[in-house]
MARTI-614596 format. One record per residue (C-alpha): x, y, z; residue number from 0; residue in three letters. Coordinates in steps of 0.1 Angstrom, whole numbers, plus 5000, padded with zeros to 4 digits. Example, Ala and Ser with C-alpha at 12.3 -4.5 7.8 and 13.67 -1.06 7.14 Angstrom:
BEGIN
<r <5123,4955,5078>,0,ALA>
<r <5137,4989,5071>,1,SER>
END
This chain:
BEGIN
<r <5000,5000,5000>,0,UNK>
<r <5013,5034,4990>,1,UNK>
<r <4984,5057,4997>,2,UNK>
<r <4999,5070,5029>,3,UNK>
<r <5033,5077,5013>,4,UNK>
<r <5045,5113,5011>,5,UNK>
<r <5055,5129,4978>,6,UNK>
<r <5091,5125,4988>,7,UNK>
<r <5088,5088,4993>,8,UNK>
<r <5069,5084,4960>,9,UNK>
<r <5096,5102,4940>,10,UNK>
<r <5125,5083,4957>,11,UNK>
<r <5145,5059,4936>,12,UNK>
<r <5168,5043,4962>,13,UNK>
<r <5205,5037,4956>,14,UNK>
<r <5214,5001,4947>,15,UNK>
<r <5246,4989,4963>,16,UNK>
<r <5269,4962,4950>,17,UNK>
<r <5256,4927,4954>,18,UNK>
<r <5262,4910,4987>,19,UNK>
<r <5266,4872,4990>,20,UNK>
<r <5274,4852,5021>,21,UNK>
<r <5298,4823,5021>,22,UNK>
<r <5334,4815,5028>,23,UNK>
<r <5343,4809,4992>,24,UNK>
<r <5331,4843,4979>,25,UNK>
<r <5357,4865,4963>,26,UNK>
<r <5342,4899,4969>,27,UNK>
<r <5357,4925,4945>,28,UNK>
<r <5326,4946,4938>,29,UNK>
<r <5322,4972,4966>,30,UNK>
<r <5357,4988,4968>,31,UNK>
<r <5364,4976,5003>,32,UNK>
<r <5400,4975,5017>,33,UNK>
<r <5413,4939,5016>,34,UNK>
<r <5435,4945,5046>,35,UNK>
<r <5423,4949,5082>,36,UNK>
<r <5423,4983,5099>,37,UNK>
<r <5451,4994,5122>,38,UNK>
<r <5456,4973,5153>,39,UNK>
<r <5451,5005,5173>,40,UNK>
<r <5415,5005,5162>,41,UNK>
<r <5408,4972,5179>,42,UNK>
<r <5425,4984,5211>,43,UNK>
<r <5406,5016,5212>,44,UNK>
<r <5372,4999,5206>,45,UNK>
<r <5379,4972,5233>,46,UNK>
<r <5387,4999,5258>,47,UNK>
<r <5356,5018,5250>,48,UNK>
<r <5335,4987,5252>,49,UNK>
<r <5345,4982,5288>,50,UNK>
<r <5340,5017,5301>,51,UNK>
<r <5315,5040,5283>,52,UNK>
<r <5287,5023,5264>,53,UNK>
<r <5261,5034,5290>,54,UNK>
<r <5268,5070,5281>,55,UNK>
<r <5257,5090,5250>,56,UNK>
<r <5285,5098,5225>,57,UNK>
<r <5298,5133,5221>,58,UNK>
<r <5274,5153,5198>,59,UNK>
<r <5303,5175,5187>,60,UNK>
<r <5327,5145,5181>,61,UNK>
<r <5355,5169,5192>,62,UNK>
<r <5384,5145,5196>,63,UNK>
<r <5379,5130,5161>,64,UNK>
<r <5374,5164,5145>,65,UNK>
<r <5407,5175,5162>,66,UNK>
<r <5425,5144,5148>,67,UNK>
<r <5412,5150,5112>,68,UNK>
<r <5422,5187,5115>,69,UNK>
<r <5457,5178,5126>,70,UNK>
<r <5460,5153,5097>,71,UNK>
<r <5450,5179,5071>,72,UNK>
<r <5464,5210,5088>,73,UNK>
<r <5431,5227,5093>,74,UNK>
<r <5414,5240,5125>,75,UNK>
<r <5389,5216,5141>,76,UNK>
<r <5361,5240,5133>,77,UNK>
<r <5368,5233,5096>,78,UNK>
<r <5358,5196,5102>,79,UNK>
<r <5324,5179,5103>,80,UNK>
<r <5319,5142,5112>,81,UNK>
<r <5291,5121,5098>,82,UNK>
<r <5278,5086,5099>,83,UNK>
<r <5296,5076,5067>,84,UNK>
<r <5303,5099,5038>,85,UNK>
<r <5269,5091,5023>,86,UNK>
<r <5252,5108,5053>,87,UNK>
<r <5276,5138,5050>,88,UNK>
<r <5266,5140,5013>,89,UNK>
<r <5229,5139,5022>,90,UNK>
<r <5233,5166,5048>,91,UNK>
<r <5253,5186,5022>,92,UNK>
<r <5225,5184,4997>,93,UNK>
<r <5201,5198,5023>,94,UNK>
<r <5225,5224,5036>,95,UNK>
<r <5237,5239,5003>,96,UNK>
<r <5214,5230,4974>,97,UNK>
<r <5179,5246,4970>,98,UNK>
<r <5148,5231,4953>,99,UNK>
<r <5143,5251,4921>,100,UNK>
<r <5180,5258,4916>,101,UNK>
<r <5197,5234,4892>,102,UNK>
<r <5229,5217,4903>,103,UNK>
<r <5255,5201,4881>,104,UNK>
<r <5273,5168,4883>,105,UNK>
<r <5287,5143,4857>,106,UNK>
<r <5264,5119,4839>,107,UNK>
<r <5287,5089,4848>,108,UNK>
<r <5295,5093,4884>,109,UNK>
<r <5284,5081,4919>,110,UNK>
<r <5247,5074,4915>,111,UNK>
<r <5238,5086,4950>,112,UNK>
<r <5239,5122,4937>,113,UNK>
<r <5209,5116,4914>,114,UNK>
<r <5192,5098,4943>,115,UNK>
<r <5196,5127,4967>,116,UNK>
<r <5187,5153,4941>,117,UNK>
<r <5155,5135,4933>,118,UNK>
<r <5147,5128,4970>,119,UNK>
<r <5152,5165,4980>,120,UNK>
<r <5134,5178,4949>,121,UNK>
<r <5165,5195,4935>,122,UNK>
<r <5167,5199,4897>,123,UNK>
<r <5200,5187,4882>,124,UNK>
<r <5219,5187,4850>,125,UNK>
<r <5242,5157,4842>,126,UNK>
<r <5273,5166,4822>,127,UNK>
<r <5282,5142,4795>,128,UNK>
<r <5318,5130,4798>,129,UNK>
<r <5344,5134,4771>,130,UNK>
<r <5352,5104,4750>,131,UNK>
<r <5381,5096,4772>,132,UNK>
<r <5358,5097,4802>,133,UNK>
<r <5373,5129,4816>,134,UNK>
<r <5349,5156,4829>,135,UNK>
<r <5345,5187,4806>,136,UNK>
<r <5349,5213,4834>,137,UNK>
<r <5336,5242,4814>,138,UNK>
<r <5302,5226,4815>,139,UNK>
<r <5302,5230,4853>,140,UNK>
<r <5308,5267,4853>,141,UNK>
<r <5282,5292,4866>,142,UNK>
<r <5259,5265,4879>,143,UNK>
<r <5225,5278,4891>,144,UNK>
<r <5225,5258,4923>,145,UNK>
<r <5260,5243,4929>,146,UNK>
<r <5283,5216,4917>,147,UNK>
<r <5293,5182,4930>,148,UNK>
<r <5316,5155,4917>,149,UNK>
<r <5340,5129,4929>,150,UNK>
<r <5377,5131,4925>,151,UNK>
<r <5388,5106,4915>,152,UNK>
<r <5356,5100,4897>,153,UNK>
<r <5336,5068,4903>,154,UNK>
<r <5333,5044,4886>,155,UNK>
<r <5358,5056,4859>,156,UNK>
<r <5387,5059,4884>,157,UNK>
<r <5400,5090,4868>,158,UNK>
<r <5417,5119,4887>,159,UNK>
<r <5412,5156,4881>,160,UNK>
<r <5442,5179,4888>,161,UNK>
<r <5440,5207,4914>,162,UNK>
<r <5443,5234,4888>,163,UNK>
<r <5412,5222,4870>,164,UNK>
<r <5393,5219,4904>,165,UNK>
<r <5404,5255,4912>,166,UNK>
<r <5390,5266,4879>,167,UNK>
<r <5356,5250,4887>,168,UNK>
<r <5355,5266,4921>,169,UNK>
<r <5364,5301,4908>,170,UNK>
<r <5338,5298,4880>,171,UNK>
<r <5311,5292,4907>,172,UNK>
<r <5319,5321,4931>,173,UNK>
<r <5285,5323,4947>,174,UNK>
<r <5276,5286,4949>,175,UNK>
<r <5291,5257,4969>,176,UNK>
<r <5313,5232,4950>,177,UNK>
<r <5315,5198,4967>,178,UNK>
<r <5344,5175,4959>,179,UNK>
<r <5337,5139,4970>,180,UNK>
<r <5372,5125,4978>,181,UNK>
<r <5363,5089,4988>,182,UNK>
<r <5393,5075,4969>,183,UNK>
<r <5417,5104,4972>,184,UNK>
<r <5442,5085,4994>,185,UNK>
<r <5450,5063,4964>,186,UNK>
<r <5455,5094,4941>,187,UNK>
<r <5480,5122,4937>,188,UNK>
<r <5468,5148,4962>,189,UNK>
<r <5437,5161,4979>,190,UNK>
<r <5421,5194,4973>,191,UNK>
<r <5419,5201,5010>,192,UNK>
<r <5446,5227,5008>,193,UNK>
<r <5423,5248,4987>,194,UNK>
<r <5397,5253,5015>,195,UNK>
<r <5418,5279,5031>,196,UNK>
<r <5414,5301,5000>,197,UNK>
<r <5379,5293,4989>,198,UNK>
<r <5349,5297,5012>,199,UNK>
<r <5326,5279,4988>,200,UNK>
<r <5346,5247,4986>,201,UNK>
<r <5336,5216,5006>,202,UNK>
<r <5357,5184,5007>,203,UNK>
<r <5341,5151,5017>,204,UNK>
<r <5361,5120,5026>,205,UNK>
<r <5355,5086,5042>,206,UNK>
<r <5374,5062,5065>,207,UNK>
<r <5358,5033,5046>,208,UNK>
<r <5385,5029,5019>,209,UNK>
<r <5421,5036,5028>,210,UNK>
<r <5415,5031,5066>,211,UNK>
<r <5395,4999,5062>,212,UNK>
<r <5366,5011,5084>,213,UNK>
<r <5336,5004,5060>,214,UNK>
<r <5319,4986,5089>,215,UNK>
<r <5322,5016,5113>,216,UNK>
<r <5305,5041,5090>,217,UNK>
<r <5325,5073,5096>,218,UNK>
<r <5329,5101,5070>,219,UNK>
<r <5338,5137,5073>,220,UNK>
<r <5337,5171,5055>,221,UNK>
<r <5363,5198,5055>,222,UNK>
<r <5355,5234,5047>,223,UNK>
<r <5354,5269,5061>,224,UNK>
<r <5334,5273,5094>,225,UNK>
<r <5303,5288,5078>,226,UNK>
<r <5299,5256,5057>,227,UNK>
<r <5306,5233,5087>,228,UNK>
<r <5280,5252,5108>,229,UNK>
<r <5254,5246,5081>,230,UNK>
<r <5260,5209,5083>,231,UNK>
<r <5259,5209,5121>,232,UNK>
<r <5225,5227,5119>,233,UNK>
<r <5211,5200,5096>,234,UNK>
<r <5225,5172,5117>,235,UNK>
<r <5213,5186,5150>,236,UNK>
<r <5178,5191,5135>,237,UNK>
<r <5176,5154,5129>,238,UNK>
<r <5198,5135,5154>,239,UNK>
<r <5225,5150,5177>,240,UNK>
<r <5242,5116,5181>,241,UNK>
<r <5248,5103,5147>,242,UNK>
<r <5283,5088,5155>,243,UNK>
<r <5284,5061,5182>,244,UNK>
<r <5312,5058,5207>,245,UNK>
<r <5329,5028,5191>,246,UNK>
<r <5330,5045,5157>,247,UNK>
<r <5344,5077,5172>,248,UNK>
<r <5373,5060,5190>,249,UNK>
<r <5379,5035,5162>,250,UNK>
<r <5381,5062,5136>,251,UNK>
<r <5403,5084,5157>,252,UNK>
<r <5428,5056,5162>,253,UNK>
<r <5428,5049,5124>,254,UNK>
<r <5433,5086,5116>,255,UNK>
<r <5462,5088,5140>,256,UNK>
<r <5480,5057,5128>,257,UNK>
<r <5495,5074,5097>,258,UNK>
<r <5522,5049,5091>,259,UNK>
<r <5499,5019,5090>,260,UNK>
<r <5475,5036,5066>,261,UNK>
<r <5504,5046,5043>,262,UNK>
<r <5516,5010,5042>,263,UNK>
<r <5481,4997,5034>,264,UNK>
<r <5477,5022,5006>,265,UNK>
<r <5511,5014,4991>,266,UNK>
<r <5503,4977,4990>,267,UNK>
<r <5470,4984,4972>,268,UNK>
<r <5486,5007,4947>,269,UNK>
<r <5514,4982,4939>,270,UNK>
<r <5488,4955,4934>,271,UNK>
<r <5466,4979,4913>,272,UNK>
<r <5495,4986,4889>,273,UNK>
<r <5503,4949,4885>,274,UNK>
<r <5467,4939,4880>,275,UNK>
<r <5462,4967,4855>,276,UNK>
<r <5491,4954,4834>,277,UNK>
<r <5478,4918,4837>,278,UNK>
<r <5444,4929,4824>,279,UNK>
<r <5460,4946,4794>,280,UNK>
<r <5479,4914,4787>,281,UNK>
<r <5445,4896,4786>,282,UNK>
<r <5431,4920,4760>,283,UNK>
<r <5414,4945,4783>,284,UNK>
<r <5415,4983,4779>,285,UNK>
<r <5421,4997,4814>,286,UNK>
<r <5416,5033,4824>,287,UNK>
<r <5445,5049,4844>,288,UNK>
<r <5432,5044,4879>,289,UNK>
<r <5439,5066,4908>,290,UNK>
<r <5416,5046,4931>,291,UNK>
<r <5415,5012,4948>,292,UNK>
<r <5397,4997,4918>,293,UNK>
<r <5401,4992,4880>,294,UNK>
<r <5377,5001,4853>,295,UNK>
<r <5382,4980,4822>,296,UNK>
<r <5366,4965,4791>,297,UNK>
<r <5376,4937,4768>,298,UNK>
<r <5378,4943,4731>,299,UNK>
<r <5361,4910,4723>,300,UNK>
<r <5340,4899,4753>,301,UNK>
<r <5307,4914,4766>,302,UNK>
<r <5311,4930,4800>,303,UNK>
<r <5278,4918,4815>,304,UNK>
<r <5283,4882,4803>,305,UNK>
<r <5318,4882,4819>,306,UNK>
<r <5304,4896,4852>,307,UNK>
<r <5277,4869,4852>,308,UNK>
<r <5301,4841,4844>,309,UNK>
<r <5324,4853,4872>,310,UNK>
<r <5295,4855,4897>,311,UNK>
<r <5287,4818,4888>,312,UNK>
<r <5322,4811,4900>,313,UNK>
<r <5316,4830,4932>,314,UNK>
<r <5336,4861,4921>,315,UNK>
<r <5318,4894,4925>,316,UNK>
<r <5327,4924,4904>,317,UNK>
<r <5306,4954,4894>,318,UNK>
<r <5289,4960,4861>,319,UNK>
<r <5269,4992,4852>,320,UNK>
<r <5243,4986,4825>,321,UNK>
<r <5243,5022,4812>,322,UNK>
<r <5258,5039,4782>,323,UNK>
<r <5286,5046,4774>,324,UNK>
<r <5301,5022,4801>,325,UNK>
<r <5278,4992,4795>,326,UNK>
<r <5308,4970,4784>,327,UNK>
<r <5331,4981,4814>,328,UNK>
<r <5337,4962,4846>,329,UNK>
<r <5347,4977,4879>,330,UNK>
<r <5371,4955,4898>,331,UNK>
<r <5381,4962,4934>,332,UNK>
<r <5418,4957,4942>,333,UNK>
<r <5422,4928,4966>,334,UNK>
<r <5453,4912,4981>,335,UNK>
<r <5478,4897,4957>,336,UNK>
<r <5465,4863,4965>,337,UNK>
<r <5429,4874,4959>,338,UNK>
<r <5438,4890,4926>,339,UNK>
<r <5456,4858,4915>,340,UNK>
<r <5424,4839,4922>,341,UNK>
<r <5405,4865,4903>,342,UNK>
<r <5427,4862,4872>,343,UNK>
<r <5425,4824,4873>,344,UNK>
<r <5387,4826,4874>,345,UNK>
<r <5386,4853,4848>,346,UNK>
<r <5407,4833,4824>,347,UNK>
<r <5384,4803,4827>,348,UNK>
<r <5353,4825,4822>,349,UNK>
<r <5368,4840,4790>,350,UNK>
<r <5376,4805,4777>,351,UNK>
<r <5339,4796,4781>,352,UNK>
<r <5328,4825,4758>,353,UNK>
END
């Protein structure tokens, strides 16, 4: 029965995450999770918190974690907002900075949650068609009526946009907020965080799910000048003052502070990414130059959807997007070296069956 649904519910088209399958023999390379565990310090911090403080509400300001993020990125803590995963931060940002009736702009091939949120919050949008090489034509994001949002690196294409191009987008939208979704930035060249000191209309959103292996804790954050952060806090506190639980706060703080462990994990993933990219090319795939923890590739002979289905039948999960112009591409999360060897073994067998 839908007769009691609000108009918001009726126009909602929920985001569809990557397929989840249970089982010990599943090779899960479809949701861009980190194949390595988080820092050992995370477990120690959570264990201590479990024994002492669960009867108490968590901090509504999340001050210790904001301070840790601020120190990491050399910004004051009042430049930092913490949310229950970067998707919540994105949702709050749509409510805080984008208006119904004012058209926002984002790429046509990008993180599909942007379209979901725009539709949910009744915000008109324009999707910018990518160039033939899947780069974003930045001039089409200039002078947006309501604001701009895009990932860097972009997902699912894995391509990175240089800071000089980002600067141009920000400067060409002087009176509207430009949001850069940096979920995969730790696997890329450099973050745009350094630009927030200069531009009061720039908001950077990041996550602890990828490079810090905390997808299960759900902690994301935004970095921007205090007026932007205050807007996010007003939205959050109008809905739920306690969006981050105590275990997530201490776990994320421990992960943020363990810089050396995170760096080692990132380096291993990047090394495997480069090896896997070359291996795919040897097998006849065209692979985009990834700056993420996944690869985006298509085979010159074999259909992408068929390959994905044959791999799933072999308990290997990768992601396929059945939309133009990427309908023949596959998104493959980087696993451990052992996992990638298993993947290539199954992939070879799947291709032999076609």
